[in-house]
Structure formats: structure tokens, C-alpha cells
PDB file of N, CA, C and O in Angstrom:
ATOM      1  N   MET A   1       0.839  -1.186   0.000  1.00  0.00           N
ATOM      2  CA  MET A   1       0.000   0.000   0.000  1.00  0.00           C
ATOM      3  C   MET A   1       0.880   1.243   0.000  1.00  0.00           C
ATOM      4  O   MET A   1       1.775   1.383   0.834  1.00  0.00           O
ATOM      5  N   GLU A   2       0.621   2.131  -0.929  1.00  0.00           N
ATOM      6  CA  GLU A   2       1.400   3.345  -1.054  1.00  0.00           C
ATOM      7  C   GLU A   2       0.928   4.379  -0.034  1.00  0.00           C
ATOM      8  O   GLU A   2      -0.273   4.558   0.166  1.00  0.00           O
ATOM      9  N   ILE A   3       1.868   5.049   0.600  1.00  0.00           N
ATOM     10  CA  ILE A   3       1.532   6.102   1.550  1.00  0.00           C
ATOM     11  C   ILE A   3       1.220   7.368   0.775  1.00  0.00           C
ATOM     12  O   ILE A   3       1.996   7.790  -0.082  1.00  0.00           O
ATOM     13  N   MET A   4       0.079   7.972   1.078  1.00  0.00           N
ATOM     14  CA  MET A   4      -0.336   9.190   0.393  1.00  0.00           C
ATOM     15  C   MET A   4      -0.280  10.364   1.359  1.00  0.00           C
ATOM     16  O   MET A   4      -0.580  10.225   2.545  1.00  0.00           O
ATOM     17  N   ILE A   5       0.104  11.509   0.843  1.00  0.00           N
ATOM     18  CA  ILE A   5       0.044  12.745   1.595  1.00  0.00           C
ATOM     19  C   ILE A   5      -1.386  13.272   1.444  1.00  0.00           C
ATOM     20  O   ILE A   5      -1.900  13.380   0.330  1.00  0.00           O
ATOM     21  N   THR A   6      -2.019  13.595   2.568  1.00  0.00           N
ATOM     22  CA  THR A   6      -3.399  14.064   2.563  1.00  0.00           C
ATOM     23  C   THR A   6      -3.473  15.489   3.103  1.00  0.00           C
ATOM     24  O   THR A   6      -2.468  16.071   3.513  1.00  0.00           O
ATOM     25  N   GLU A   7      -4.686  16.035   3.092  1.00  0.00           N
ATOM     26  CA  GLU A   7      -4.904  17.369   3.640  1.00  0.00           C
ATOM     27  C   GLU A   7      -4.505  17.440   5.110  1.00  0.00           C
ATOM     28  O   GLU A   7      -4.090  18.494   5.592  1.00  0.00           O
ATOM     29  N   ASN A   8      -4.631  16.324   5.819  1.00  0.00           N
ATOM     30  CA  ASN A   8      -4.343  16.298   7.254  1.00  0.00           C
ATOM     31  C   ASN A   8      -2.887  16.001   7.587  1.00  0.00           C
ATOM     32  O   ASN A   8      -2.481  16.122   8.743  1.00  0.00           O
ATOM     33  N   THR A   9      -2.105  15.618   6.597  1.00  0.00           N
ATOM     34  CA  THR A   9      -0.678  15.356   6.817  1.00  0.00           C
ATOM     35  C   THR A   9      -0.007  16.667   7.202  1.00  0.00           C
ATOM     36  O   THR A   9      -0.272  17.705   6.596  1.00  0.00           O
ATOM     37  N   THR A  10       0.864  16.620   8.210  1.00  0.00           N
ATOM     38  CA  THR A  10       1.570  17.847   8.574  1.00  0.00           C
ATOM     39  C   THR A  10       2.606  18.182   7.505  1.00  0.00           C
ATOM     40  O   THR A  10       3.066  17.310   6.767  1.00  0.00           O
ATOM     41  N   VAL A  11       2.957  19.451   7.440  1.00  0.00           N
ATOM     42  CA  VAL A  11       3.986  19.887   6.497  1.00  0.00           C
ATOM     43  C   VAL A  11       5.277  19.121   6.767  1.00  0.00           C
ATOM     44  O   VAL A  11       5.948  18.684   5.833  1.00  0.00           O
ATOM     45  N   ALA A  12       5.622  18.959   8.035  1.00  0.00           N
ATOM     46  CA  ALA A  12       6.850  18.245   8.402  1.00  0.00           C
ATOM     47  C   ALA A  12       6.809  16.791   7.922  1.00  0.00           C
ATOM     48  O   ALA A  12       7.798  16.283   7.393  1.00  0.00           O
ATOM     49  N   MET A  13       5.669  16.123   8.105  1.00  0.00           N
ATOM     50  CA  MET A  13       5.547  14.728   7.680  1.00  0.00           C
ATOM     51  C   MET A  13       5.577  14.626   6.161  1.00  0.00           C
ATOM     52  O   MET A  13       6.153  13.684   5.617  1.00  0.00           O
ATOM     53  N   ALA A  14       4.964  15.583   5.472  1.00  0.00           N
ATOM     54  CA  ALA A  14       4.988  15.577   4.005  1.00  0.00           C
ATOM     55  C   ALA A  14       6.424  15.633   3.509  1.00  0.00           C
ATOM     56  O   ALA A  14       6.771  14.986   2.522  1.00  0.00           O
ATOM     57  N   MET A  15       7.264  16.411   4.198  1.00  0.00           N
ATOM     58  CA  MET A  15       8.670  16.500   3.794  1.00  0.00           C
ATOM     59  C   MET A  15       9.428  15.212   4.089  1.00  0.00           C
ATOM     60  O   MET A  15      10.401  14.893   3.405  1.00  0.00           O
ATOM     61  N   GLU A  16       8.988  14.472   5.100  1.00  0.00           N
ATOM     62  CA  GLU A  16       9.608  13.167   5.373  1.00  0.00           C
ATOM     63  C   GLU A  16       9.184  12.142   4.319  1.00  0.00           C
ATOM     64  O   GLU A  16       9.996  11.334   3.871  1.00  0.00           O
ATOM     65  N   LEU A  17       7.918  12.179   3.931  1.00  0.00           N
ATOM     66  CA  LEU A  17       7.392  11.211   2.976  1.00  0.00           C
ATOM     67  C   LEU A  17       7.876  11.470   1.555  1.00  0.00           C
ATOM     68  O   LEU A  17       8.087  10.531   0.787  1.00  0.00           O
ATOM     69  N   ASN A  18       8.053  12.734   1.206  1.00  0.00           N
ATOM     70  CA  ASN A  18       8.452  13.116  -0.144  1.00  0.00           C
ATOM     71  C   ASN A  18       9.692  13.992  -0.054  1.00  0.00           C
ATOM     72  O   ASN A  18       9.596  15.145   0.367  1.00  0.00           O
ATOM     73  N   PRO A  19      10.847  13.476  -0.436  1.00  0.00           N
ATOM     74  CA  PRO A  19      12.090  14.240  -0.333  1.00  0.00           C
ATOM     75  C   PRO A  19      12.074  15.525  -1.156  1.00  0.00           C
ATOM     76  O   PRO A  19      12.899  16.409  -0.927  1.00  0.00           O
ATOM     77  N   LYS A  20      11.158  15.644  -2.099  1.00  0.00           N
ATOM     78  CA  LYS A  20      11.092  16.846  -2.940  1.00  0.00           C
ATOM     79  C   LYS A  20      10.011  17.818  -2.483  1.00  0.00           C
ATOM     80  O   LYS A  20       9.799  18.854  -3.114  1.00  0.00           O
ATOM     81  N   ALA A  21       9.327  17.489  -1.391  1.00  0.00           N
ATOM     82  CA  ALA A  21       8.238  18.332  -0.902  1.00  0.00           C
ATOM     83  C   ALA A  21       8.720  19.731  -0.535  1.00  0.00           C
ATOM     84  O   ALA A  21       8.030  20.712  -0.812  1.00  0.00           O
ATOM     85  N   ALA A  22       9.881  19.836   0.079  1.00  0.00           N
ATOM     86  CA  ALA A  22      10.387  21.161   0.461  1.00  0.00           C
ATOM     87  C   ALA A  22      10.491  22.068  -0.756  1.00  0.00           C
ATOM     88  O   ALA A  22      10.105  23.235  -0.694  1.00  0.00           O
ATOM     89  N   ASN A  23      11.005  21.547  -1.851  1.00  0.00           N
ATOM     90  CA  ASN A  23      11.105  22.351  -3.079  1.00  0.00           C
ATOM     91  C   ASN A  23       9.729  22.717  -3.613  1.00  0.00           C
ATOM     92  O   ASN A  23       9.534  23.829  -4.103  1.00  0.00           O
ATOM     93  N   ILE A  24       8.779  21.808  -3.527  1.00  0.00           N
ATOM     94  CA  ILE A  24       7.413  22.087  -3.981  1.00  0.00           C
ATOM     95  C   ILE A  24       6.813  23.206  -3.138  1.00  0.00           C
ATOM     96  O   ILE A  24       6.221  24.141  -3.677  1.00  0.00           O
ATOM     97  N   PHE A  25       6.963  23.116  -1.814  1.00  0.00           N
ATOM     98  CA  PHE A  25       6.435  24.155  -0.940  1.00  0.00           C
ATOM     99  C   PHE A  25       7.095  25.505  -1.236  1.00  0.00           C
ATOM    100  O   PHE A  25       6.405  26.516  -1.370  1.00  0.00           O
ATOM    101  N   ILE A  26       8.401  25.522  -1.335  1.00  0.00           N
ATOM    102  CA  ILE A  26       9.129  26.773  -1.580  1.00  0.00           C
ATOM    103  C   ILE A  26       8.737  27.370  -2.921  1.00  0.00           C
ATOM    104  O   ILE A  26       8.543  28.581  -3.025  1.00  0.00           O
ATOM    105  N   ASP A  27       8.620  26.542  -3.942  1.00  0.00           N
ATOM    106  CA  ASP A  27       8.225  27.029  -5.271  1.00  0.00           C
ATOM    107  C   ASP A  27       6.843  27.674  -5.255  1.00  0.00           C
ATOM    108  O   ASP A  27       6.547  28.515  -6.104  1.00  0.00           O
ATOM    109  N   ARG A  28       6.003  27.297  -4.311  1.00  0.00           N
ATOM    110  CA  ARG A  28       4.652  27.850  -4.201  1.00  0.00           C
ATOM    111  C   ARG A  28       4.612  29.038  -3.243  1.00  0.00           C
ATOM    112  O   ARG A  28       3.538  29.564  -2.949  1.00  0.00           O
ATOM    113  N   GLY A  29       5.788  29.465  -2.751  1.00  0.00           N
ATOM    114  CA  GLY A  29       5.847  30.602  -1.833  1.00  0.00           C
ATOM    115  C   GLY A  29       5.575  30.242  -0.387  1.00  0.00           C
ATOM    116  O   GLY A  29       5.344  31.117   0.447  1.00  0.00           O
ATOM    117  N   MET A  30       5.601  28.959  -0.094  1.00  0.00           N
ATOM    118  CA  MET A  30       5.329  28.477   1.263  1.00  0.00           C
ATOM    119  C   MET A  30       6.663  28.300   1.982  1.00  0.00           C
ATOM    120  O   MET A  30       7.269  27.229   1.950  1.00  0.00           O
ATOM    121  N   ARG A  31       7.091  29.348   2.615  1.00  0.00           N
ATOM    122  CA  ARG A  31       8.395  29.320   3.272  1.00  0.00           C
ATOM    123  C   ARG A  31       8.279  29.016   4.760  1.00  0.00           C
ATOM    124  O   ARG A  31       9.139  29.404   5.551  1.00  0.00           O
ATOM    125  N   CYS A  32       7.214  28.321   5.134  1.00  0.00           N
ATOM    126  CA  CYS A  32       6.963  27.972   6.531  1.00  0.00           C
ATOM    127  C   CYS A  32       7.850  26.820   6.994  1.00  0.00           C
ATOM    128  O   CYS A  32       7.816  26.448   8.167  1.00  0.00           O
ATOM    129  N   LEU A  33       8.628  26.264   6.103  1.00  0.00           N
ATOM    130  CA  LEU A  33       9.406  25.071   6.416  1.00  0.00           C
ATOM    131  C   LEU A  33      10.363  25.268   7.574  1.00  0.00           C
ATOM    132  O   LEU A  33      10.586  24.347   8.360  1.00  0.00           O
ATOM    133  N   ALA A  34      10.928  26.450   7.687  1.00  0.00           N
ATOM    134  CA  ALA A  34      11.931  26.709   8.724  1.00  0.00           C
ATOM    135  C   ALA A  34      11.286  27.039  10.068  1.00  0.00           C
ATOM    136  O   ALA A  34      11.980  27.102  11.083  1.00  0.00           O
ATOM    137  N   PHE A  35       9.997  27.245  10.091  1.00  0.00           N
ATOM    138  CA  PHE A  35       9.330  27.649  11.316  1.00  0.00           C
ATOM    139  C   PHE A  35       8.801  26.434  12.057  1.00  0.00           C
ATOM    140  O   PHE A  35       8.449  25.426  11.444  1.00  0.00           O
ATOM    141  N   SER A  36       8.746  26.534  13.362  1.00  0.00           N
ATOM    142  CA  SER A  36       8.279  25.406  14.175  1.00  0.00           C
ATOM    143  C   SER A  36       6.830  25.061  13.887  1.00  0.00           C
ATOM    144  O   SER A  36       6.400  23.942  14.167  1.00  0.00           O
ATOM    145  N   ILE A  37       6.060  26.001  13.330  1.00  0.00           N
ATOM    146  CA  ILE A  37       4.652  25.724  13.015  1.00  0.00           C
ATOM    147  C   ILE A  37       4.530  24.584  12.004  1.00  0.00           C
ATOM    148  O   ILE A  37       3.508  23.899  11.968  1.00  0.00           O
ATOM    149  N   ALA A  38       5.552  24.375  11.191  1.00  0.00           N
ATOM    150  CA  ALA A  38       5.504  23.297  10.191  1.00  0.00           C
ATOM    151  C   ALA A  38       5.355  21.934  10.858  1.00  0.00           C
ATOM    152  O   ALA A  38       4.844  21.000  10.241  1.00  0.00           O
ATOM    153  N   GLU A  39       5.787  21.809  12.087  1.00  0.00           N
ATOM    154  CA  GLU A  39       5.667  20.539  12.803  1.00  0.00           C
ATOM    155  C   GLU A  39       4.209  20.165  13.038  1.00  0.00           C
ATOM    156  O   GLU A  39       3.862  18.985  12.999  1.00  0.00           O
ATOM    157  N   GLY A  40       3.350  21.155  13.281  1.00  0.00           N
ATOM    158  CA  GLY A  40       1.971  20.853  13.605  1.00  0.00           C
ATOM    159  C   GLY A  40       0.955  21.331  12.585  1.00  0.00           C
ATOM    160  O   GLY A  40      -0.227  21.006  12.694  1.00  0.00           O
ATOM    161  N   GLU A  41       1.396  22.100  11.591  1.00  0.00           N
ATOM    162  CA  GLU A  41       0.479  22.639  10.597  1.00  0.00           C
ATOM    163  C   GLU A  41       0.228  21.611   9.504  1.00  0.00           C
ATOM    164  O   GLU A  41       1.161  21.006   8.977  1.00  0.00           O
ATOM    165  N   SER A  42      -1.046  21.423   9.172  1.00  0.00           N
ATOM    166  CA  SER A  42      -1.385  20.468   8.114  1.00  0.00           C
ATOM    167  C   SER A  42      -1.132  21.092   6.751  1.00  0.00           C
ATOM    168  O   SER A  42      -1.013  22.310   6.621  1.00  0.00           O
ATOM    169  N   VAL A  43      -1.051  20.238   5.740  1.00  0.00           N
ATOM    170  CA  VAL A  43      -0.898  20.709   4.366  1.00  0.00           C
ATOM    171  C   VAL A  43      -2.077  21.608   4.007  1.00  0.00           C
ATOM    172  O   VAL A  43      -1.888  22.634   3.355  1.00  0.00           O
ATOM    173  N   ALA A  44      -3.287  21.242   4.420  1.00  0.00           N
ATOM    174  CA  ALA A  44      -4.473  22.047   4.124  1.00  0.00           C
ATOM    175  C   ALA A  44      -4.390  23.418   4.785  1.00  0.00           C
ATOM    176  O   ALA A  44      -4.723  24.427   4.164  1.00  0.00           O
ATOM    177  N   GLU A  45      -3.950  23.460   6.037  1.00  0.00           N
ATOM    178  CA  GLU A  45      -3.821  24.733   6.741  1.00  0.00           C
ATOM    179  C   GLU A  45      -2.777  25.620   6.080  1.00  0.00           C
ATOM    180  O   GLU A  45      -2.993  26.820   5.909  1.00  0.00           O
ATOM    181  N   ALA A  46      -1.649  25.034   5.711  1.00  0.00           N
ATOM    182  CA  ALA A  46      -0.592  25.802   5.048  1.00  0.00           C
ATOM    183  C   ALA A  46      -1.065  26.324   3.696  1.00  0.00           C
ATOM    184  O   ALA A  46      -0.796  27.472   3.344  1.00  0.00           O
ATOM    185  N   ALA A  47      -1.765  25.488   2.943  1.00  0.00           N
ATOM    186  CA  ALA A  47      -2.278  25.899   1.637  1.00  0.00           C
ATOM    187  C   ALA A  47      -3.262  27.051   1.795  1.00  0.00           C
ATOM    188  O   ALA A  47      -3.206  28.021   1.038  1.00  0.00           O
ATOM    189  N   ALA A  48      -4.164  26.956   2.772  1.00  0.00           N
ATOM    190  CA  ALA A  48      -5.156  28.006   3.005  1.00  0.00           C
ATOM    191  C   ALA A  48      -4.476  29.315   3.396  1.00  0.00           C
ATOM    192  O   ALA A  48      -4.865  30.386   2.930  1.00  0.00           O
ATOM    193  N   THR A  49      -3.479  29.227   4.236  1.00  0.00           N
ATOM    194  CA  THR A  49      -2.743  30.420   4.673  1.00  0.00           C
ATOM    195  C   THR A  49      -2.109  31.140   3.497  1.00  0.00           C
ATOM    196  O   THR A  49      -2.033  32.368   3.482  1.00  0.00           O
ATOM    197  N   HIS A  50      -1.655  30.378   2.513  1.00  0.00           N
ATOM    198  CA  HIS A  50      -0.945  30.948   1.368  1.00  0.00           C
ATOM    199  C   HIS A  50      -1.819  31.092   0.121  1.00  0.00           C
ATOM    200  O   HIS A  50      -1.323  31.458  -0.945  1.00  0.00           O
ATOM    201  N   GLY A  51      -3.113  30.806   0.251  1.00  0.00           N
ATOM    202  CA  GLY A  51      -4.029  30.962  -0.875  1.00  0.00           C
ATOM    203  C   GLY A  51      -3.766  30.005  -2.023  1.00  0.00           C
ATOM    204  O   GLY A  51      -3.930  30.355  -3.192  1.00  0.00           O
ATOM    205  N   ILE A  52      -3.355  28.795  -1.674  1.00  0.00           N
ATOM    206  CA  ILE A  52      -3.012  27.782  -2.675  1.00  0.00           C
ATOM    207  C   ILE A  52      -4.108  26.720  -2.708  1.00  0.00           C
ATOM    208  O   ILE A  52      -4.622  26.322  -1.663  1.00  0.00           O
ATOM    209  N   ASP A  53      -4.460  26.267  -3.893  1.00  0.00           N
ATOM    210  CA  ASP A  53      -5.447  25.204  -4.061  1.00  0.00           C
ATOM    211  C   ASP A  53      -4.865  23.906  -3.488  1.00  0.00           C
ATOM    212  O   ASP A  53      -3.896  23.365  -4.021  1.00  0.00           O
ATOM    213  N   VAL A  54      -5.458  23.420  -2.414  1.00  0.00           N
ATOM    214  CA  VAL A  54      -4.924  22.250  -1.721  1.00  0.00           C
ATOM    215  C   VAL A  54      -4.955  21.001  -2.605  1.00  0.00           C
ATOM    216  O   VAL A  54      -4.054  20.167  -2.511  1.00  0.00           O
ATOM    217  N   LYS A  55      -5.962  20.856  -3.451  1.00  0.00           N
ATOM    218  CA  LYS A  55      -6.046  19.666  -4.320  1.00  0.00           C
ATOM    219  C   LYS A  55      -4.878  19.638  -5.303  1.00  0.00           C
ATOM    220  O   LYS A  55      -4.270  18.590  -5.518  1.00  0.00           O
ATOM    221  N   LYS A  56      -4.567  20.789  -5.900  1.00  0.00           N
ATOM    222  CA  LYS A  56      -3.433  20.850  -6.827  1.00  0.00           C
ATOM    223  C   LYS A  56      -2.114  20.587  -6.098  1.00  0.00           C
ATOM    224  O   LYS A  56      -1.238  19.891  -6.611  1.00  0.00           O
ATOM    225  N   LEU A  57      -1.986  21.149  -4.903  1.00  0.00           N
ATOM    226  CA  LEU A  57      -0.777  20.932  -4.116  1.00  0.00           C
ATOM    227  C   LEU A  57      -0.620  19.450  -3.777  1.00  0.00           C
ATOM    228  O   LEU A  57       0.475  18.898  -3.885  1.00  0.00           O
ATOM    229  N   LEU A  58      -1.706  18.815  -3.373  1.00  0.00           N
ATOM    230  CA  LEU A  58      -1.651  17.386  -3.050  1.00  0.00           C
ATOM    231  C   LEU A  58      -1.293  16.545  -4.271  1.00  0.00           C
ATOM    232  O   LEU A  58      -0.561  15.562  -4.160  1.00  0.00           O
ATOM    233  N   ASP A  59      -1.810  16.933  -5.436  1.00  0.00           N
ATOM    234  CA  ASP A  59      -1.440  16.221  -6.664  1.00  0.00           C
ATOM    235  C   ASP A  59       0.069  16.280  -6.880  1.00  0.00           C
ATOM    236  O   ASP A  59       0.697  15.275  -7.213  1.00  0.00           O
ATOM    237  N   GLU A  60       0.640  17.457  -6.689  1.00  0.00           N
ATOM    238  CA  GLU A  60       2.088  17.599  -6.868  1.00  0.00           C
ATOM    239  C   GLU A  60       2.852  16.799  -5.824  1.00  0.00           C
ATOM    240  O   GLU A  60       3.821  16.113  -6.152  1.00  0.00           O
ATOM    241  N   LEU A  61       2.425  16.882  -4.578  1.00  0.00           N
ATOM    242  CA  LEU A  61       3.125  16.184  -3.501  1.00  0.00           C
ATOM    243  C   LEU A  61       3.050  14.671  -3.650  1.00  0.00           C
ATOM    244  O   LEU A  61       3.979  13.965  -3.259  1.00  0.00           O
ATOM    245  N   ASN A  62       1.962  14.167  -4.208  1.00  0.00           N
ATOM    246  CA  ASN A  62       1.799  12.717  -4.347  1.00  0.00           C
ATOM    247  C   ASN A  62       2.297  12.172  -5.679  1.00  0.00           C
ATOM    248  O   ASN A  62       2.273  10.959  -5.888  1.00  0.00           O
ATOM    249  N   ASN A  63       2.738  13.021  -6.568  1.00  0.00           N
ATOM    250  CA  ASN A  63       3.311  12.582  -7.838  1.00  0.00           C
ATOM    251  C   ASN A  63       4.812  12.819  -7.889  1.00  0.00           C
ATOM    252  O   ASN A  63       5.377  13.020  -8.964  1.00  0.00           O
ATOM    253  N   PHE A  64       5.447  12.796  -6.743  1.00  0.00           N
ATOM    254  CA  PHE A  64       6.871  13.115  -6.685  1.00  0.00           C
ATOM    255  C   PHE A  64       7.751  12.119  -7.415  1.00  0.00           C
ATOM    256  O   PHE A  64       8.874  12.465  -7.783  1.00  0.00           O
ATOM    257  N   ASP A  65       7.294  10.902  -7.640  1.00  0.00           N
ATOM    258  CA  ASP A  65       8.098   9.923  -8.385  1.00  0.00           C
ATOM    259  C   ASP A  65       8.306  10.356  -9.830  1.00  0.00           C
ATOM    260  O   ASP A  65       9.266   9.936 -10.477  1.00  0.00           O
ATOM    261  N   GLU A  66       7.406  11.196 -10.337  1.00  0.00           N
ATOM    262  CA  GLU A  66       7.480  11.624 -11.730  1.00  0.00           C
ATOM    263  C   GLU A  66       8.376  12.842 -11.921  1.00  0.00           C
ATOM    264  O   GLU A  66       8.676  13.218 -13.054  1.00  0.00           O
ATOM    265  N   LEU A  67       8.803  13.457 -10.830  1.00  0.00           N
ATOM    266  CA  LEU A  67       9.649  14.646 -10.931  1.00  0.00           C
ATOM    267  C   LEU A  67      11.094  14.245 -11.162  1.00  0.00           C
ATOM    268  O   LEU A  67      11.505  13.161 -10.746  1.00  0.00           O
ATOM    269  N   PRO A  68      11.877  15.101 -11.820  1.00  0.00           N
ATOM    270  CA  PRO A  68      13.301  14.805 -11.992  1.00  0.00           C
ATOM    271  C   PRO A  68      13.996  14.715 -10.646  1.00  0.00           C
ATOM    272  O   PRO A  68      13.607  15.387  -9.691  1.00  0.00           O
ATOM    273  N   ASP A  69      15.001  13.903 -10.576  1.00  0.00           N
ATOM    274  CA  ASP A  69      15.792  13.745  -9.371  1.00  0.00           C
ATOM    275  C   ASP A  69      16.895  14.796  -9.384  1.00  0.00           C
ATOM    276  O   ASP A  69      17.853  14.687 -10.149  1.00  0.00           O
ATOM    277  N   GLU A  70      16.759  15.824  -8.527  1.00  0.00           N
ATOM    278  CA  GLU A  70      17.728  16.913  -8.520  1.00  0.00           C
ATOM    279  C   GLU A  70      19.144  16.450  -8.176  1.00  0.00           C
ATOM    280  O   GLU A  70      20.124  17.042  -8.627  1.00  0.00           O
ATOM    281  N   ARG A  71      19.239  15.406  -7.389  1.00  0.00           N
ATOM    282  CA  ARG A  71      20.563  14.938  -6.982  1.00  0.00           C
ATOM    283  C   ARG A  71      21.364  14.393  -8.151  1.00  0.00           C
ATOM    284  O   ARG A  71      22.593  14.462  -8.151  1.00  0.00           O
ATOM    285  N   SER A  72      20.680  13.856  -9.142  1.00  0.00           N
ATOM    286  CA  SER A  72      21.397  13.290 -10.286  1.00  0.00           C
ATOM    287  C   SER A  72      21.463  14.273 -11.438  1.00  0.00           C
ATOM    288  O   SER A  72      22.134  14.023 -12.439  1.00  0.00           O
ATOM    289  N   GLY A  73      20.761  15.401 -11.295  1.00  0.00           N
ATOM    290  CA  GLY A  73      20.788  16.419 -12.327  1.00  0.00           C
ATOM    291  C   GLY A  73      19.801  16.191 -13.449  1.00  0.00           C
ATOM    292  O   GLY A  73      19.895  16.853 -14.483  1.00  0.00           O
ATOM    293  N   GLY A  74      18.858  15.282 -13.286  1.00  0.00           N
ATOM    294  CA  GLY A  74      17.876  15.066 -14.350  1.00  0.00           C
ATOM    295  C   GLY A  74      17.002  13.870 -14.075  1.00  0.00           C
ATOM    296  O   GLY A  74      16.975  13.342 -12.963  1.00  0.00           O
ATOM    297  N   ASP A  75      16.298  13.454 -15.081  1.00  0.00           N
ATOM    298  CA  ASP A  75      15.415  12.309 -14.942  1.00  0.00           C
ATOM    299  C   ASP A  75      16.208  11.049 -14.646  1.00  0.00           C
ATOM    300  O   ASP A  75      17.356  10.892 -15.062  1.00  0.00           O
ATOM    301  N   ARG A  76      15.570  10.180 -13.931  1.00  0.00           N
ATOM    302  CA  ARG A  76      16.194   8.890 -13.649  1.00  0.00           C
ATOM    303  C   ARG A  76      16.174   8.044 -14.907  1.00  0.00           C
ATOM    304  O   ARG A  76      15.204   8.041 -15.665  1.00  0.00           O
ATOM    305  N   GLY A  77      17.243   7.343 -15.105  1.00  0.00           N
ATOM    306  CA  GLY A  77      17.329   6.466 -16.267  1.00  0.00           C
ATOM    307  C   GLY A  77      16.774   5.096 -15.929  1.00  0.00           C
ATOM    308  O   GLY A  77      16.385   4.850 -14.788  1.00  0.00           O
ATOM    309  N   PRO A  78      16.734   4.210 -16.897  1.00  0.00           N
ATOM    310  CA  PRO A  78      16.160   2.881 -16.691  1.00  0.00           C
ATOM    311  C   PRO A  78      16.945   2.046 -15.676  1.00  0.00           C
ATOM    312  O   PRO A  78      16.396   1.099 -15.112  1.00  0.00           O
ATOM    313  N   ASN A  79      18.199   2.373 -15.435  1.00  0.00           N
ATOM    314  CA  ASN A  79      19.016   1.603 -14.515  1.00  0.00           C
ATOM    315  C   ASN A  79      19.079   2.210 -13.132  1.00  0.00           C
ATOM    316  O   ASN A  79      19.798   1.707 -12.268  1.00  0.00           O
ATOM    317  N   ASP A  80      18.326   3.303 -12.902  1.00  0.00           N
ATOM    318  CA  ASP A  80      18.364   3.970 -11.596  1.00  0.00           C
ATOM    319  C   ASP A  80      17.328   3.415 -10.656  1.00  0.00           C
ATOM    320  O   ASP A  80      17.225   3.865  -9.515  1.00  0.00           O
TER     321      ASP A  80
END
């Protein structure tokens, strides 16, 4: 069973589940990552605070396997 990030997932947990979540949040102007509120704030609460559509944000957070791997400098190849 695949673990999904939901509206109730905390920002901190979303970053644990998806290594690219921090970049997704920052790209959307959500710079709450460095603040202690990220430990207890849900993805839905953070999205509402920043005027972001939570459904679109969740789609991005849960499709992280399709994003390029920044550590390798591009898309993963067939042998990765």
C-alpha cells in the first residue's frame, strides 16, 4: 500500500514522505518550512494560509516519483 500525503498530513511529515516536498512548498511561496509551526500545521492549513489550491498541491506532492531527481541532475534512467 502506497503512503499518500493528505490534507491532514503535517507539512513536516509531508517532507519526510516526499524528499522533494520542500522544493514544492518553496516554489509555491510556502516558506513555513523553517518555522516550528511546520511541525503541527497540516498541508491544508498551510495551503489556506498561502491561498493555494490544496487539491493541486496534493497532486504535486503525491506525484513526486514523476519529478526529476535533482541529486542526479535530471530524470532517472532505466538503470536507476
